[in-house]
N, C-alpha and C positions, 0 to 999 in steps of 0.2 A: 456476485455469482455464487460464492460459497455460502452466503446467507440464504440464497434461494434454494440451493440444494438442501441445506439443513431444514428449511421450512417444509419443502416437499417431503423429506424423509420423515419429519415429525408428524405432518398431516397423515401420511400413509399409515404410520404405526398406529395413530389414534383411531382412524377409520377402520383399519383392519381389526383391531381389538374390539371396537364398537360393533362391528358387523359379526364378528365371531361370537361375542356374548349374546347378541340379539338372536342369531340363528340357533345357538344352543338353548336358549330360554324357550324359543318356540317349539323346538323339537321335544324338550323335556315336558313342556306344558301339554302338548298333544299326546305324547306317548305315555305319560305317566298320570295326567290329570283328566283332561276333557274326555279322552276315549273311554274312561271307566264310567262316565256319567251316561253314556249312550249304549244301546244295544250293540252286539258284535257286528251286526250287518252294516252298521254306519262307520265301521273302522276305516274302510278304504276311502270313502268320501272325506272323512276327517283328515286322513293322511294327505289326501290330494289338496285339501285346504291348507294344511301345514306347509306343503311344498310350495304352494302358490305364495303364501305369506313370506316364506324364506326367499323366494325369487324376488318378491316385491321389496323385501329388506335389502337385498343385494342391489337391486336397481336404484332405490332411494339413496343408499350409502354411496354408490357409485356416482350418482348425480351430485350429491353434496361434495364429494371429493373433487370431482371435475370443477365445480363452481368455486370451491376454495382455491384450487390450483390455478384456475383461470384468472381469479382476482389477484393472487399473489404474483403471477406472471406479469399481469398488467400493471401492478404497482411497481415492480422491479423495473420493467421497461420504462415507465414514466420517470422513475428516479434516475436511471441511467441516461435517459435523454436530457433530463434537467442538468445532470452533472456534466455531460458533454457540452451542452449549450453554455454553461458557466465557464467551463474550460476554455472553449473557443473564444468566448467573449473576453476573458482575461488575456488570452494570447493576442487577440486583435488589439486590445488596449495597450499591451505592453509593446507591441510591434509599432504602434502609431508613432511614438516619439522618435525612435531612430530613423524610421522611414521618412518622417517629415524632415529630419535633419539631412538625410541623404538627398532628398528631393531639393531642399533649399540650397544646400552647398553645391550640388551638381548643376543646378540652374545658374548659380552665381559664376561658376566656373565656365559654363558654356557661353554665358553672355559677356564674359570677360570683365566682370565686375570686381573681382578679387585682385588686389594688388599682387605684383609679381613676387614680392618677398613673403606673402601670405599664402601662396598657392600650395606650397609644400605642406604647411600646417593644415590647410583645409582638405587636401587630399588624404592626410593621415586620419583626420576625423571621419571622413567618408569611409575609409577602410575599416576603422575601429567599429563604427556603427553597423557596417555590413557583416563584419565577423560576429558581433554581438547578436544581431538578428538571426544569423544562421545558427548560432549556438542554441538560441531559444527554440527555434524550429526543431533542431535535432533533439532537444530535451522533450519537446512535446511528442515527437514521433516515437521516442523511446518509451515514454510513459504510456502512450496509447498501445504500443506493442506489448509491453509488460502485462497490461490489463486485458489483453485479448484472450479468449477462451482456448485458442489452439497454441499459445506460446508455451514452450517447454524449456526448462533449464538444462544446460549441458553439464551435468554433474560428473566430477571425478574426484578422487582422493587428492586433497591439497593440504599443504602445510599452512595453517592459519598464521602461525607465528611469522613465518617468512613473508606471507602476503601482506601483513601489517607493516613490516619493515620496508617492503617494496613500495606500498602506497605512500609511506612517509617520504621515501627517497624521491618519488615521482613529483611530490608537491613541495620539495624542499625550497624551491625558488620562491614559491608563494609564501611559505612560512617565514622565510628570511625578509621578504618584501614587507610583510605586516608585522615584523618584529615579534613573532610569537616564540615563546620559550618552550621547546619541545622536550618532554621527558618520556622516555620509553622504559616501561617496567614489564619486560617480556621474558619468558623463560628461555634458557638456552636450548633445551631439547625441543624437537619438532612437535607439533600438535596437529594431527591429521583429522580432517572432516570431509565428508563427501559433499562437495559444493560446486557451483559454477564459478570458476575462478575469475572470469571477466566480470561477471555481475557483482560478486562479493567485493572484488577490488573496487569497483565503482562505489559500493557502500562505504567502504573505508575512506576513499578519496572525498566523497560527498561530505562525510562528517568532519574531515580535516579542513576542507574548504569552508564549511559552515562556521567553524571556530574562527578562522582567519578573517572572514568578511564581516563578522558581527560582533567583534570584540576589539578593544583598544590595543595599541602596541604594548609590549611587555606582558601580555596575558600568558599565563602558563598553561600549556596543554599537556596532560598526562594520558598516554595510551598504555592501558594495562590489561593483563589477562589474569583472571582469578578462576581457579578450578575448585569446584565443590562436588566431589564424588564424580558421578558421570556427567555432570553439567559444567559448562564453561561459560564465563561471563567475560565479555570484551567491554572495557570501559573507556569512553572518551570523556575525560573530565577536565574542566578548566575553571579558573578563578575570575573569569570575565564578567560581563554584564548579565545579571539575572533576567530570565524571560518573564514578562508580565503574566499574572495568573489568567487573564482574559485570553491569552494566546496559547496557553499550554495544551488545552484539550484539542485544538484544531491545528496544532503545529505541523502535523504530518499530512495535513490536507493540501491539495494542489493550490498554489498561489497564496499561501499563508506564510508570511515571513516573520522572523523575530522582531524585526523593526520595519514597519511599513515604509518609512522614508528611504530605506535601503533596498526596497523591492524594485530594483531596476535591473539592468543587465549584469550587475555584479551579484545579484541575488534574486533570481526570478521567482522563487517560491515553489519551484518544482523539485529541487534537489532532495529535500527530506521526504517528499511524497514518493519519489522513485526509490529512495532508500528503503522506506517501510514496505513498499510492494515487493522489492527483491527479498527482503528479510522474511516476510511472511510466506513467499513462494517456496522458500527453503524449509519451511516449518519451524523457523525460529521466531524469537520475539525481540522487540525494541521498545524501550520506554525511556521517558525523561524524568529525572529526579533532581531535586535542587536542595542545596544545603546539607548534603550527606558526604561523609568521608573526606572532609576538608575541601571539598569542591563546591564552587558556587553553583555549578550545574553539571550534570553528566548525562550522556547517552549511554545506555546499558544494552548490549546485545547478548541475549541468552542463547547459547547453542546446546543442542541435545544429541545423544547417541554418538559419542566419540568413537571414531574408527581408527584404531591403533594398529 
């Protein structure tokens, strides 16, 4: 949608300047050139012709602007429809496996095929698959909500430093489970920015979860803050598995995972897409770099306009 707005603004500026130059040239041509070649009695008819030509120029440029705008809107609509089709197709694909498991195990339980000692295990599997399917649907709804035109962030001044510590604490069990070595290199003093606390905390959690699920045990994760003047960088760096070059450019797109074999319900491929959407809605940026600052890879969020 932002690209469409920029394209419309660019087209408007081009057509406005084009129209202004054309109208000015016509006026100068008739007032200073052609009228001098004819007797004075032809001045009014010539001015009328000039006005008609100017109106014609306005009509032509307006039509061209309309056609350009219509084509751009049509292209954007087709692109959005294509992206939504791909999104829903991927969701349907990823939902098929757990739903098939739920259906199969439920049928086995209802038909009393499962042995008594196995019923508890089968029931646990059904529950896990149901929770996972529900989590994927929640992610899909949240991603769709974030990309809707009327969605607005609830911004307030928040301490980024404290929020990072809070996100690390919330995911401590997952960090321990995956045997990730966490290093926090955060300043002691608070660092205030005007942000949506809930959404930004989701960003930090997504990046921590991403490191846990796509790297081997004993991977070191460093969460650091670097301040450069009025700009602030938040770094999530690790020494885990590098991301293949073929995946880097599309890593923040929906249903693109660092490791396709892991794109199941432990890594749906929506987390980083949601992360980037939230970051950009705040006016910040996020990028992936590899082999820098002693990290195998790092996600770098750049904040602007510090509110102290």
